[in-house]
Backbone as JSON, one array per atom type, in Angstrom:
{
  "sequence": "XXXXXXXXXXXXXXXXXXXXXXXXXXXXXXXXXXXXXXXXXXXXXXXXXXXXXXXXXXXXXXXXXXXXXXXX",
  "N": [[0.84, -1.18, 0.0], [0.36, 2.29, -0.54], [0.83, 5.43, 0.82], [0.38, 8.91, 1.05], [1.05, 12.18, 2.34], [0.97, 15.62, 3.43], [3.35, 17.38, 5.29], [4.1, 19.74, 7.77], [6.28, 22.05, 9.52], [6.29, 23.21, 12.97], [6.11, 26.02, 12.94], [5.09, 26.38, 10.51], [6.56, 27.07, 8.28], [7.84, 25.42, 6.5], [6.84, 22.97, 4.17], [6.36, 19.73, 3.2], [5.95, 16.96, 0.97], [5.19, 13.75, 2.04], [5.93, 10.42, 1.52], [4.79, 7.24, 2.17], [5.43, 3.87, 2.18], [3.64, 1.99, 3.24], [0.69, 0.7, 4.91], [-1.92, 2.94, 5.99], [-1.35, 4.23, 9.18], [-2.98, 3.15, 12.21], [-5.34, 5.26, 13.77], [-4.24, 7.56, 12.7], [-5.3, 10.07, 11.92], [-6.08, 11.09, 14.36], [-3.83, 11.7, 15.76], [-1.72, 13.92, 17.57], [0.84, 14.89, 17.15], [3.5, 13.89, 14.93], [6.32, 11.8, 14.21], [8.52, 11.41, 11.63], [10.37, 8.99, 9.99], [13.0, 8.55, 7.77], [14.17, 9.39, 4.45], [15.14, 12.2, 2.4], [14.18, 12.53, -0.98], [14.69, 13.81, -3.94], [12.19, 16.09, -4.24], [10.5, 15.08, -2.35], [9.8, 13.49, 0.82], [10.71, 10.35, 1.68], [9.31, 8.06, 3.64], [10.2, 5.6, 6.02], [9.06, 4.83, 8.31], [6.47, 5.85, 10.61], [5.92, 7.54, 13.55], [3.56, 8.08, 16.04], [2.08, 10.52, 18.2], [-0.35, 10.41, 20.4], [-2.73, 12.28, 22.15], [-4.44, 11.08, 24.09], [-3.06, 8.87, 25.01], [-1.17, 9.83, 26.71], [-2.2, 10.98, 28.95], [-2.64, 11.47, 32.44], [-3.9, 8.99, 34.47], [-4.71, 9.47, 37.15], [-5.25, 12.2, 37.16], [-7.44, 12.19, 35.48], [-9.29, 10.87, 37.09], [-9.57, 12.76, 39.13], [-10.88, 14.8, 37.76], [-13.31, 13.56, 37.21], [-14.34, 13.05, 39.81], [-14.48, 15.65, 40.83], [-16.45, 16.8, 39.33], [-18.79, 15.87, 40.22]],
  "CA": [[0.0, 0.0, 0.0], [1.08, 3.54, -0.63], [0.13, 6.55, 1.45], [1.15, 10.15, 1.06], [0.44, 13.3, 3.04], [1.85, 16.78, 3.53], [3.79, 17.62, 6.66], [4.73, 21.05, 7.96], [6.89, 22.24, 10.83], [5.4, 23.91, 13.92], [5.94, 27.41, 12.53], [4.47, 26.28, 9.18], [7.44, 27.68, 7.28], [8.2, 24.4, 5.52], [5.81, 21.96, 3.9], [6.91, 18.7, 2.31], [5.15, 15.77, 0.71], [5.75, 12.55, 2.65], [5.45, 9.19, 0.89], [4.98, 6.09, 3.06], [5.11, 2.63, 1.47], [2.95, 1.1, 4.18], [-0.71, 1.04, 5.11], [-2.17, 4.08, 6.87], [-1.32, 3.81, 10.59], [-4.22, 3.26, 12.96], [-5.54, 6.53, 14.48], [-3.37, 8.59, 12.11], [-5.99, 11.36, 11.94], [-6.26, 11.55, 15.74], [-2.55, 12.0, 16.39], [-1.44, 15.32, 17.82], [2.13, 15.12, 16.5], [4.11, 12.67, 14.41], [7.74, 11.79, 13.88], [8.67, 10.67, 10.38], [11.72, 8.45, 9.84], [13.25, 8.23, 6.37], [15.16, 10.19, 3.72], [14.69, 13.07, 1.32], [14.4, 12.01, -2.32], [14.27, 14.92, -4.81], [11.37, 17.06, -3.49], [9.64, 14.36, -1.41], [10.4, 12.75, 1.93], [10.29, 8.95, 1.62], [9.3, 7.6, 5.03], [10.24, 4.17, 6.29], [8.19, 4.6, 9.47], [5.8, 7.02, 11.18], [5.62, 7.39, 14.97], [2.51, 9.03, 16.36], [1.85, 10.9, 19.59], [-1.78, 10.65, 20.6], [-2.9, 12.9, 23.47], [-5.1, 10.2, 25.05], [-2.11, 7.9, 25.55], [-0.24, 10.49, 27.61], [-2.88, 11.62, 30.07], [-2.43, 10.83, 33.73], [-5.18, 8.44, 34.96], [-5.09, 10.11, 38.41], [-5.87, 13.48, 36.81], [-8.77, 11.89, 34.95], [-10.16, 10.56, 38.23], [-9.85, 14.03, 39.81], [-11.87, 15.5, 36.97], [-14.58, 12.88, 37.38], [-14.85, 13.24, 41.17], [-14.78, 17.05, 41.1], [-17.63, 17.22, 38.58], [-20.0, 15.3, 40.87]],
  "C": [[0.88, 1.24, 0.0], [0.22, 4.65, -0.03], [1.0, 7.78, 1.29], [0.35, 11.24, 1.75], [1.44, 14.45, 3.05], [2.11, 17.08, 4.99], [4.44, 18.99, 6.72], [5.33, 21.14, 9.35], [5.93, 23.05, 11.72], [5.13, 25.36, 13.54], [5.26, 27.52, 11.17], [5.25, 27.03, 8.12], [7.73, 26.71, 6.15], [7.07, 23.4, 5.39], [6.39, 21.0, 2.86], [5.91, 17.56, 2.14], [5.89, 14.58, 1.29], [5.1, 11.34, 1.98], [5.8, 8.03, 1.82], [4.54, 4.84, 2.32], [4.56, 1.58, 2.42], [1.49, 1.51, 4.23], [-0.82, 2.23, 6.07], [-2.16, 3.6, 8.32], [-2.67, 4.03, 11.28], [-4.23, 4.57, 13.74], [-4.63, 7.64, 13.95], [-4.01, 9.97, 12.2], [-6.16, 11.93, 13.34], [-4.95, 11.98, 16.4], [-2.31, 13.5, 16.48], [-0.15, 15.75, 17.12], [2.63, 13.8, 15.95], [5.61, 12.9, 14.21], [7.87, 10.89, 12.66], [10.14, 10.27, 10.23], [11.91, 8.07, 8.37], [14.29, 9.15, 5.76], [14.48, 11.08, 2.7], [15.07, 12.43, -0.01], [13.82, 13.04, -3.29], [13.47, 15.92, -3.97], [10.49, 16.41, -2.44], [10.47, 13.74, -0.3], [9.85, 11.34, 1.85], [10.44, 8.37, 3.01], [9.38, 6.08, 5.1], [9.35, 3.83, 7.48], [7.62, 5.92, 9.95], [5.48, 6.69, 12.63], [4.63, 8.47, 15.36], [2.43, 9.29, 17.85], [0.38, 11.27, 19.71], [-1.99, 11.2, 22.0], [-3.53, 11.97, 24.51], [-4.15, 9.2, 25.68], [-1.2, 8.5, 26.61], [-0.93, 11.23, 28.74], [-2.64, 10.81, 31.33], [-3.76, 10.3, 34.25], [-5.64, 9.07, 36.27], [-5.74, 11.45, 38.15], [-7.26, 13.26, 36.25], [-9.74, 11.59, 36.08], [-10.51, 11.83, 39.01], [-10.94, 14.79, 39.08], [-13.25, 14.88, 37.12], [-15.16, 13.17, 38.77], [-15.19, 14.69, 41.45], [-16.03, 17.53, 40.36], [-18.91, 16.71, 39.2], [-20.49, 16.17, 41.98]]
}
């Protein structure tokens, strides 16, 4: 499978097309940030892997419990 998308830096100064020769990663659209591993090839970035940072995976369960108990 082939997937491509456009990636920009945090300041949105640079925008590059990223080509990934793998299936679309699960929860790709929900990820807050990604890290792309690969090489530049002409004008495209050819990715060998994509690492995603999803906000729900990094929340503190104790903080979630505080929010639940304080709302009651």
